TORPA-4810 file (N, C-alpha, C, O; in nm, 3 decimals):
<nodes>
NODE_1_0.084_-0.118_0.000_0.000_0.000_0.000_0.088_0.124_0.000_0.181_0.134_0.080_X
NODE_2_0.060_0.216_-0.087_0.147_0.334_-0.100_0.144_0.420_0.026_0.039_0.443_0.087_X
NODE_3_0.263_0.468_0.064_0.273_0.562_0.174_0.271_0.502_0.313_0.275_0.575_0.412_X
NODE_4_0.266_0.370_0.324_0.264_0.306_0.455_0.394_0.226_0.470_0.424_0.139_0.389_X
NODE_5_0.469_0.257_0.575_0.593_0.183_0.598_0.559_0.039_0.635_0.448_0.009_0.677_X
NODE_6_0.656_-0.049_0.619_0.635_-0.191_0.651_0.600_-0.208_0.799_0.515_-0.290_0.833_X
NODE_7_0.663_-0.131_0.885_0.635_-0.142_1.029_0.493_-0.096_1.062_0.421_-0.162_1.135_X
NODE_8_0.454_0.019_1.006_0.319_0.071_1.031_0.213_-0.023_0.973_0.108_-0.044_1.033_X
NODE_9_0.240_-0.078_0.857_0.149_-0.173_0.793_0.126_-0.293_0.884_0.012_-0.336_0.902_X
NODE_10_0.232_-0.348_0.942_0.218_-0.465_1.030_0.146_-0.429_1.159_0.063_-0.505_1.208_X
NODE_11_0.178_-0.313_1.214_0.108_-0.267_1.335_-0.041_-0.253_1.306_-0.125_-0.298_1.384_X
NODE_12_-0.073_-0.191_1.192_-0.214_-0.175_1.155_-0.283_-0.311_1.144_-0.390_-0.330_1.201_X
NODE_13_-0.223_-0.404_1.071_-0.285_-0.536_1.054_-0.307_-0.605_1.188_-0.413_-0.664_1.211_X
NODE_14_-0.208_-0.600_1.276_-0.221_-0.663_1.408_-0.334_-0.600_1.489_-0.418_-0.670_1.543_X
NODE_15_-0.335_-0.467_1.496_-0.438_-0.398_1.573_-0.576_-0.418_1.512_-0.673_-0.443_1.583_X
NODE_16_-0.584_-0.406_1.381_-0.714_-0.422_1.314_-0.769_-0.563_1.336_-0.889_-0.580_1.358_X
NODE_17_-0.682_-0.663_1.331_-0.726_-0.800_1.356_-0.782_-0.818_1.496_-0.881_-0.889_1.515_X
NODE_18_-0.719_-0.754_1.592_-0.768_-0.760_1.730_-0.907_-0.697_1.740_-0.995_-0.750_1.809_X
NODE_19_-0.927_-0.585_1.672_-1.056_-0.515_1.679_-1.166_-0.594_1.606_-1.281_-0.596_1.650_X
NODE_20_-1.131_-0.658_1.496_-1.229_-0.744_1.428_-1.268_-0.860_1.519_-1.386_-0.894_1.529_X
NODE_21_-1.171_-0.921_1.585_-1.202_-1.031_1.679_-1.296_-0.984_1.789_-1.388_-1.056_1.828_X
NODE_22_-1.272_-0.864_1.839_-1.360_-0.808_1.943_-1.501_-0.787_1.888_-1.598_-0.821_1.955_X
NODE_23_-1.512_-0.731_1.768_-1.644_-0.710_1.708_-1.719_-0.843_1.693_-1.837_-0.852_1.725_X
NODE_24_-1.650_-0.944_1.644_-1.713_-1.075_1.625_-1.755_-1.137_1.759_-1.865_-1.190_1.772_X
NODE_25_-1.668_-1.129_1.857_-1.698_-1.186_1.990_-1.817_-1.116_2.054_-1.909_-1.181_2.104_X
NODE_26_-1.816_-0.985_2.052_-1.923_-0.909_2.116_-2.055_-0.921_2.040_-2.162_-0.921_2.100_X
NODE_27_-2.047_-0.931_1.907_-2.170_-0.950_1.829_-2.235_-1.084_1.865_-2.358_-1.094_1.866_X
NODE_28_-2.155_-1.185_1.894_-2.213_-1.314_1.931_-2.300_-1.302_2.057_-2.395_-1.378_2.073_X
NODE_29_-2.268_-1.208_2.145_-2.352_-1.183_2.263_-2.487_-1.125_2.222_-2.590_-1.159_2.280_X
NODE_30_-2.485_-1.036_2.124_-2.610_-0.976_2.075_-2.696_-1.078_2.001_-2.819_-1.070_2.001_X
NODE_31_-2.631_-1.174_1.937_-2.708_-1.280_1.870_-2.785_-1.364_1.973_-2.896_-1.408_1.947_X
NODE_32_-2.724_-1.385_2.088_-2.789_-1.462_2.194_-2.902_-1.382_2.258_-3.011_-1.435_2.281_X
NODE_33_-2.877_-1.255_2.286_-2.977_-1.168_2.347_-2.977_-1.033_2.276_-2.904_-0.942_2.315_X
NODE_34_-3.058_-1.019_2.170_-3.057_-0.898_2.088_-3.095_-0.770_2.163_-3.065_-0.660_2.116_X
NODE_35_-3.159_-0.783_2.278_-3.200_-0.664_2.351_-3.095_-0.613_2.449_-3.117_-0.513_2.518_X
NODE_36_-2.979_-0.681_2.456_-2.871_-0.633_2.541_-2.826_-0.495_2.492_-2.835_-0.465_2.373_X
NODE_37_-2.779_-0.412_2.584_-2.717_-0.287_2.539_-2.594_-0.319_2.454_-2.537_-0.428_2.465_X
NODE_38_-2.554_-0.226_2.373_-2.433_-0.245_2.294_-2.316_-0.264_2.389_-2.291_-0.179_2.475_X
NODE_39_-2.243_-0.375_2.376_-2.128_-0.395_2.464_-2.022_-0.286_2.441_-1.988_-0.254_2.327_X
NODE_40_-1.973_-0.231_2.549_-1.871_-0.126_2.541_-1.752_-0.166_2.455_-1.709_-0.087_2.371_X
NODE_41_-1.695_-0.289_2.471_-1.580_-0.325_2.388_-1.613_-0.324_2.238_-1.525_-0.300_2.156_X
NODE_42_-1.738_-0.350_2.204_-1.778_-0.352_2.064_-1.775_-0.210_2.005_-1.720_-0.187_1.897_X
NODE_43_-1.834_-0.115_2.078_-1.833_0.023_2.031_-1.690_0.078_2.026_-1.654_0.148_1.932_X
NODE_44_-1.611_0.044_2.126_-1.471_0.089_2.128_-1.392_0.030_2.011_-1.310_0.099_1.951_X
NODE_45_-1.416_-0.097_1.979_-1.345_-0.161_1.867_-1.380_-0.094_1.735_-1.292_-0.069_1.652_X
NODE_46_-1.508_-0.066_1.714_-1.549_0.002_1.589_-1.485_0.141_1.581_-1.436_0.182_1.476_X
NODE_47_-1.486_0.211_1.693_-1.427_0.346_1.699_-1.278_0.342_1.665_-1.230_0.420_1.583_X
NODE_48_-1.206_0.252_1.729_-1.061_0.244_1.709_-1.027_0.195_1.569_-0.932_0.244_1.508_X
NODE_49_-1.102_0.099_1.518_-1.078_0.050_1.383_-1.097_0.163_1.281_-1.018_0.177_1.188_X
NODE_50_-1.201_0.244_1.300_-1.222_0.358_1.211_-1.104_0.455_1.221_-1.055_0.504_1.119_X
NODE_51_-1.060_0.482_1.342_-0.951_0.577_1.362_-0.819_0.532_1.303_-0.751_0.609_1.235_X
NODE_52_-0.781_0.406_1.329_-0.651_0.361_1.278_-0.654_0.347_1.126_-0.552_0.364_1.060_X
NODE_53_-0.770_0.317_1.070_-0.782_0.308_0.924_-0.767_0.446_0.861_-0.706_0.460_0.755_X
NODE_54_-0.823_0.545_0.926_-0.808_0.682_0.877_-0.663_0.727_0.885_-0.613_0.796_0.796_X
NODE_55_-0.595_0.686_0.991_-0.455_0.723_1.010_-0.367_0.671_0.897_-0.278_0.741_0.850_X
NODE_56_-0.392_0.548_0.852_-0.308_0.490_0.747_-0.366_0.514_0.607_-0.307_0.471_0.507_X
NODE_57_-0.480_0.582_0.599_-0.535_0.619_0.469_-0.616_0.511_0.399_-0.624_0.510_0.276_X
NODE_58_-0.675_0.420_0.475_-0.760_0.317_0.414_-0.904_0.361_0.430_-0.973_0.323_0.525_X
NODE_59_-0.948_0.443_0.336_-1.076_0.511_0.344_-1.197_0.420_0.354_-1.290_0.451_0.429_X
NODE_60_-1.199_0.311_0.283_-1.316_0.223_0.285_-1.339_0.166_0.425_-1.453_0.162_0.473_X
NODE_61_-1.233_0.123_0.491_-1.245_0.068_0.627_-1.280_0.181_0.724_-1.362_0.162_0.814_X
NODE_62_-1.220_0.297_0.705_-1.249_0.412_0.790_-1.398_0.448_0.785_-1.462_0.464_0.889_X
NODE_63_-1.453_0.460_0.664_-1.592_0.502_0.650_-1.689_0.399_0.706_-1.784_0.435_0.776_X
NODE_64_-1.667_0.271_0.676_-1.758_0.169_0.727_-1.741_0.153_0.879_-1.840_0.134_0.950_X
NODE_65_-1.619_0.159_0.928_-1.596_0.151_1.072_-1.663_0.265_1.147_-1.722_0.244_1.253_X
NODE_66_-1.654_0.385_1.093_-1.717_0.502_1.154_-1.869_0.489_1.151_-1.936_0.520_1.249_X
NODE_67_-1.923_0.442_1.039_-2.069_0.421_1.030_-2.115_0.315_1.130_-2.220_0.328_1.191_X
NODE_68_-2.035_0.209_1.146_-2.069_0.106_1.243_-2.064_0.162_1.385_-2.154_0.138_1.465_X
NODE_69_-1.960_0.237_1.415_-1.951_0.300_1.549_-2.075_0.384_1.577_-2.137_0.369_1.682_X
NODE_70_-2.111_0.471_1.484_-2.227_0.558_1.504_-2.355_0.475_1.521_-2.437_0.506_1.607_X
NODE_71_-2.372_0.371_1.440_-2.491_0.287_1.451_-2.497_0.219_1.588_-2.603_0.212_1.650_X
NODE_72_-2.383_0.169_1.634_-2.381_0.101_1.764_-2.414_0.198_1.877_-2.481_0.160_1.974_X
NODE_73_-2.369_0.321_1.867_-2.401_0.421_1.968_-2.548_0.463_1.961_-2.614_0.478_2.064_X
NODE_74_-2.598_0.481_1.841_-2.740_0.518_1.824_-2.833_0.405_1.866_-2.946_0.429_1.907_X
NODE_75_-2.784_0.283_1.856_-2.863_0.165_1.894_-2.913_0.176_2.038_-3.019_0.124_2.071_X
NODE_76_-2.837_0.244_2.123_-2.873_0.258_2.264_-3.006_0.329_2.283_-3.077_0.302_2.380_X
NODE_77_-3.038_0.420_2.194_-3.161_0.496_2.209_-3.266_0.458_2.105_-3.371_0.522_2.098_X
NODE_78_-3.239_0.356_2.025_-3.333_0.313_1.921_-3.448_0.233_1.982_-3.428_0.156_2.076_X
NODE_79_-3.565_0.254_1.929_-3.682_0.180_1.977_-3.673_0.032_1.941_-3.733_-0.052_2.008_X
NODE_80_-3.599_0.001_1.837_-3.591_-0.137_1.785_-3.449_-0.192_1.792_-3.406_-0.263_1.700_X
NODE_81_-3.376_-0.162_1.897_-3.234_-0.196_1.899_-3.205_-0.343_1.877_-3.098_-0.378_1.829_X
NODE_82_-3.298_-0.430_1.911_-3.275_-0.573_1.897_-3.342_-0.635_1.775_-3.352_-0.757_1.767_X
NODE_83_-3.387_-0.554_1.681_-3.456_-0.611_1.564_-3.361_-0.697_1.481_-3.243_-0.665_1.466_X
NODE_84_-3.415_-0.804_1.428_-3.336_-0.896_1.346_-3.277_-0.822_1.226_-3.159_-0.838_1.195_X
NODE_85_-3.358_-0.742_1.160_-3.313_-0.672_1.040_-3.196_-0.578_1.071_-3.098_-0.574_0.996_X
NODE_86_-3.205_-0.504_1.180_-3.099_-0.410_1.215_-2.971_-0.485_1.254_-2.862_-0.447_1.212_X
NODE_87_-2.984_-0.591_1.332_-2.866_-0.668_1.371_-2.804_-0.739_1.251_-2.682_-0.761_1.249_X
NODE_88_-2.884_-0.775_1.154_-2.828_-0.836_1.033_-2.740_-0.737_0.957_-2.636_-0.776_0.903_X
NODE_89_-2.779_-0.612_0.954_-2.696_-0.510_0.889_-2.564_-0.493_0.967_-2.458_-0.476_0.907_X
NODE_90_-2.571_-0.497_1.099_-2.450_-0.489_1.181_-2.360_-0.610_1.150_-2.239_-0.594_1.132_X
NODE_91_-2.420_-0.729_1.145_-2.343_-0.850_1.114_-2.275_-0.840_0.978_-2.157_-0.871_0.964_X
NODE_92_-2.351_-0.796_0.877_-2.296_-0.781_0.743_-2.182_-0.679_0.740_-2.084_-0.696_0.668_X
NODE_93_-2.196_-0.574_0.818_-2.092_-0.470_0.824_-1.963_-0.524_0.886_-1.853_-0.495_0.839_X
NODE_94_-1.978_-0.603_0.992_-1.859_-0.663_1.055_-1.793_-0.760_0.957_-1.670_-0.763_0.945_X
NODE_95_-1.874_-0.841_0.887_-1.820_-0.934_0.788_-1.749_-0.858_0.676_-1.643_-0.901_0.629_X
NODE_96_-1.806_-0.746_0.633_-1.743_-0.667_0.527_-1.612_-0.607_0.575_-1.514_-0.605_0.500_X
NODE_97_-1.608_-0.559_0.699_-1.482_-0.507_0.753_-1.376_-0.616_0.759_-1.260_-0.592_0.728_X
NODE_98_-1.416_-0.736_0.799_-1.323_-0.849_0.803_-1.269_-0.879_0.663_-1.150_-0.905_0.646_X
NODE_99_-1.357_-0.876_0.565_-1.316_-0.901_0.426_-1.224_-0.790_0.374_-1.126_-0.817_0.304_X
NODE_100_-1.257_-0.666_0.409_-1.173_-0.554_0.368_-1.032_-0.568_0.424_-0.934_-0.541_0.355_X
NODE_101_-1.024_-0.611_0.549_-0.892_-0.626_0.611_-0.814_-0.741_0.548_-0.691_-0.736_0.540_X
NODE_102_-0.885_-0.846_0.502_-0.817_-0.954_0.430_-0.759_-0.900_0.299_-0.650_-0.941_0.258_X
NODE_103_-0.831_-0.809_0.234_-0.781_-0.746_0.112_-0.657_-0.662_0.142_-0.559_-0.665_0.068_X
NODE_104_-0.661_-0.588_0.252_-0.546_-0.507_0.293_-0.426_-0.597_0.322_-0.312_-0.563_0.290_X
NODE_105_-0.452_-0.713_0.383_-0.343_-0.809_0.412_-0.278_-0.860_0.284_-0.163_-0.904_0.286_X
NODE_106_-0.350_-0.854_0.173_-0.296_-0.891_0.042_-0.229_-0.772_-0.026_-0.194_-0.777_-0.144_X
NODE_107_-0.213_-0.664_0.050_-0.150_-0.540_0.002_-0.228_-0.472_-0.110_-0.171_-0.413_-0.202_X
NODE_108_-0.361_-0.483_-0.100_-0.450_-0.415_-0.195_-0.548_-0.328_-0.116_-0.582_-0.360_-0.002_X
NODE_109_-0.592_-0.219_-0.178_-0.694_-0.135_-0.115_-0.832_-0.198_-0.137_-0.863_-0.240_-0.249_X
NODE_110_-0.913_-0.206_-0.033_-1.046_-0.266_-0.048_-1.144_-0.169_-0.113_-1.127_-0.047_-0.110_X
NODE_111_-1.246_-0.227_-0.171_-1.355_-0.146_-0.229_-1.441_-0.092_-0.116_-1.456_-0.155_-0.011_X
NODE_112_-1.497_0.024_-0.139_-1.587_0.085_-0.040_-1.718_0.008_-0.036_-1.751_-0.068_-0.128_X
NODE_113_-1.793_0.028_0.071_-1.923_-0.038_0.088_-2.030_0.066_0.124_-2.086_0.063_0.233_X
NODE_114_-2.057_0.159_0.029_-2.153_0.266_0.060_-2.294_0.213_0.091_-2.369_0.277_0.165_X
NODE_115_-2.328_0.097_0.036_-2.461_0.041_0.064_-2.473_0.000_0.211_-2.581_0.012_0.270_X
NODE_116_-2.365_-0.048_0.271_-2.369_-0.083_0.413_-2.367_0.041_0.501_-2.434_0.046_0.604_X
NODE_117_-2.291_0.141_0.461_-2.289_0.267_0.535_-2.432_0.324_0.539_-2.479_0.366_0.645_X
NODE_118_-2.499_0.324_0.425_-2.637_0.376_0.418_-2.733_0.287_0.498_-2.823_0.338_0.565_X
NODE_119_-2.716_0.155_0.490_-2.805_0.064_0.563_-2.791_0.080_0.714_-2.890_0.074_0.787_X
NODE_120_-2.668_0.102_0.761_-2.648_0.126_0.905_-2.722_0.252_0.949_-2.788_0.254_1.053_X
NODE_121_-2.710_0.356_0.869_-2.780_0.480_0.904_-2.931_0.463_0.894_-3.005_0.521_0.973_X
NODE_122_-2.977_0.386_0.798_-3.122_0.361_0.787_-3.175_0.286_0.908_-3.283_0.316_0.958_X
NODE_123_-3.098_0.187_0.955_-3.143_0.106_1.068_-3.135_0.181_1.201_-3.222_0.167_1.287_X
NODE_124_-3.031_0.261_1.217_-3.011_0.336_1.341_-2.986_0.483_1.308_-2.875_0.532_1.324_X
NODE_125_-3.092_0.553_1.262_-3.072_0.693_1.223_-3.054_0.783_1.346_-3.104_0.753_1.454_X
NODE_126_-2.982_0.892_1.326_-2.971_0.986_1.438_-3.106_1.051_1.464_-3.181_1.076_1.370_X
NODE_127_-3.140_1.078_1.591_-3.268_1.141_1.620_-3.280_1.278_1.556_-3.389_1.319_1.516_X
NODE_128_-3.168_1.348_1.547_-3.162_1.477_1.479_-3.045_1.474_1.385_-2.945_1.408_1.415_X
NODE_129_-3.052_1.541_1.271_-2.940_1.538_1.177_-2.813_1.595_1.241_-2.817_1.690_1.319_X
NODE_130_-2.700_1.535_1.205_-2.572_1.589_1.246_-2.507_1.521_1.364_-2.564_1.431_1.425_X
NODE_131_-2.388_1.565_1.394_-2.305_1.507_1.497_-2.361_1.517_1.639_-2.346_1.421_1.714_X
NODE_132_-2.423_1.627_1.681_-2.466_1.633_1.820_-2.553_1.516_1.864_-2.546_1.477_1.981_X
NODE_133_-2.635_1.459_1.777_-2.717_1.343_1.815_-2.627_1.226_1.853_-2.656_1.154_1.949_X
NODE_134_-2.518_1.206_1.780_-2.425_1.099_1.813_-2.360_1.125_1.948_-2.339_1.033_2.027_X
NODE_135_-2.329_1.249_1.975_-2.264_1.285_2.100_-2.357_1.256_2.216_-2.313_1.206_2.320_X
NODE_136_-2.484_1.287_2.202_-2.579_1.258_2.309_-2.588_1.108_2.333_-2.601_1.065_2.448_X
NODE_137_-2.581_1.027_2.227_-2.585_0.882_2.243_-2.462_0.833_2.317_-2.471_0.746_2.403_X
NODE_138_-2.346_0.890_2.285_-2.223_0.850_2.354_-2.236_0.882_2.503_-2.201_0.799_2.587_X
NODE_139_-2.284_0.999_2.534_-2.294_1.041_2.673_-2.394_0.956_2.751_-2.385_0.946_2.873_X
NODE_140_-2.490_0.895_2.681_-2.592_0.814_2.747_-2.545_0.672_2.778_-2.609_0.603_2.858_X
NODE_141_-2.436_0.627_2.718_-2.392_0.488_2.731_-2.274_0.479_2.826_-2.168_0.536_2.801_X
NODE_142_-2.292_0.409_2.935_-2.184_0.381_3.030_-2.089_0.499_3.048_-1.971_0.487_3.016_X
NODE_143_-2.139_0.612_3.098_-2.055_0.732_3.102_-1.923_0.713_3.177_-1.822_0.769_3.135_X
NODE_144_-1.920_0.637_3.283_-1.795_0.621_3.357_-1.691_0.547_3.277_-1.571_0.573_3.292_X
NODE_145_-1.733_0.453_3.191_-1.638_0.377_3.111_-1.601_0.449_2.983_-1.508_0.408_2.914_X
NODE_146_-1.672_0.553_2.950_-1.650_0.626_2.825_-1.561_0.748_2.843_-1.548_0.828_2.751_X
NODE_147_-1.500_0.765_2.959_-1.414_0.881_2.981_-1.303_0.883_2.877_-1.233_0.784_2.857_X
NODE_148_-1.289_0.994_2.813_-1.188_1.008_2.709_-1.074_1.092_2.764_-1.096_1.203_2.814_X
NODE_149_-0.955_1.040_2.755_-0.836_1.110_2.804_-0.765_1.174_2.686_-0.719_1.105_2.595_X
NODE_150_-0.758_1.302_2.689_-0.691_1.377_2.583_-0.549_1.410_2.627_-0.519_1.408_2.747_X
NODE_151_-0.461_1.440_2.532_-0.326_1.482_2.570_-0.336_1.599_2.668_-0.413_1.693_2.646_X
NODE_152_-0.259_1.595_2.772_-0.261_1.702_2.871_-0.373_1.689_2.972_-0.395_1.781_3.051_X
NODE_153_-0.445_1.576_2.971_-0.556_1.557_3.064_-0.507_1.560_3.208_-0.405_1.499_3.242_X
NODE_154_-0.580_1.632_3.292_-0.552_1.632_3.435_-0.675_1.577_3.505_-0.785_1.627_3.482_X
NODE_155_-0.660_1.476_3.590_-0.775_1.423_3.663_-0.851_1.535_3.734_-0.791_1.622_3.797_X
NODE_156_-0.981_1.531_3.721_-1.066_1.631_3.785_-1.077_1.760_3.708_-1.143_1.853_3.754_X
NODE_157_-1.015_1.769_3.592_-1.015_1.894_3.516_-1.122_1.896_3.408_-1.124_1.989_3.328_X
NODE_158_-1.210_1.797_3.403_-1.310_1.791_3.296_-1.389_1.921_3.286_-1.412_1.971_3.176_X
NODE_159_-1.431_1.974_3.398_-1.513_2.095_3.396_-1.438_2.215_3.342_-1.499_2.308_3.289_X
NODE_160_-1.305_2.215_3.353_-1.228_2.329_3.308_-1.224_2.341_3.157_-1.187_2.446_3.104_X
NODE_161_-1.261_2.236_3.085_-1.258_2.240_2.939_-1.398_2.246_2.880_-1.414_2.230_2.759_X
NODE_162_-1.497_2.267_2.959_-1.631_2.281_2.904_-1.722_2.164_2.936_-1.839_2.167_2.897_X
NODE_163_-1.675_2.062_3.003_-1.762_1.953_3.043_-1.754_1.833_2.952_-1.688_1.836_2.848_X
NODE_164_-1.822_1.727_2.993_-1.819_1.596_2.928_-1.862_1.601_2.781_-1.793_1.546_2.695_X
NODE_165_-1.973_1.667_2.751_-2.023_1.670_2.614_-1.922_1.736_2.521_-1.900_1.688_2.410_X
NODE_166_-1.860_1.844_2.566_-1.759_1.912_2.483_-1.637_1.824_2.461_-1.581_1.823_2.352_X
NODE_167_-1.597_1.750_2.565_-1.483_1.659_2.550_-1.511_1.553_2.446_-1.427_1.525_2.361_X
NODE_168_-1.629_1.494_2.452_-1.666_1.389_2.357_-1.673_1.446_2.216_-1.625_1.384_2.121_X
NODE_169_-1.733_1.563_2.202_-1.743_1.626_2.071_-1.605_1.653_2.013_-1.580_1.624_1.896_X
NODE_170_-1.515_1.708_2.093_-1.379_1.738_2.048_-1.308_1.610_2.005_-1.244_1.606_1.900_X
NODE_171_-1.321_1.504_2.087_-1.257_1.377_2.054_-1.316_1.319_1.925_-1.242_1.272_1.838_X
NODE_172_-1.447_1.321_1.914_-1.514_1.262_1.799_-1.470_1.330_1.669_-1.445_1.264_1.568_X
NODE_173_-1.460_1.461_1.672_-1.418_1.536_1.553_-1.273_1.505_1.518_-1.237_1.506_1.400_X
NODE_174_-1.189_1.478_1.617_-1.049_1.452_1.590_-1.028_1.313_1.526_-0.921_1.287_1.472_X
NODE_175_-1.128_1.226_1.531_-1.116_1.092_1.475_-1.151_1.086_1.327_-1.132_0.983_1.263_X
NODE_176_-1.201_1.193_1.275_-1.238_1.195_1.133_-1.116_1.222_1.049_-1.029_1.299_1.087_X
NODE_177_-1.111_1.156_0.930_-0.993_1.177_0.844_-0.988_1.317_0.786_-0.895_1.350_0.712_X
</nodes>
């Protein structure tokens, strides 16, 4: 892949593989009990996979990973979070990400999956257009486990930077390519 050193390429493949394994493992819990809340490790894996893919310039994985992250967060406030149809789109998205990473392992760029990105948004649409709806969903899910540590973070200083919602918004924007 152009522009990626051999060391960074291997680090990416190793980390991405770990995050795919987490997505698959956590999704198996939702298959058993579709009404469970989104497992925190699952949302974190989608978030990190999107971020590291953006870092190395693999746009297709970045876009689908980000769409999956947003869908998993919106799922918390969805009236139909456990619907078979919605979970099938999540399953297909995880399978597509796994396939995309296999393509990357062959040193080729994967094709984008705009139909899955759109299907995720259709199944778990934001209550209001735009990023703030996603931020509210993040703040509603396991707030103590969702603490985001930014460079220069000082314990107890959250209020000095504008509060939890502002921290999440700032972090979320920094993850976009």
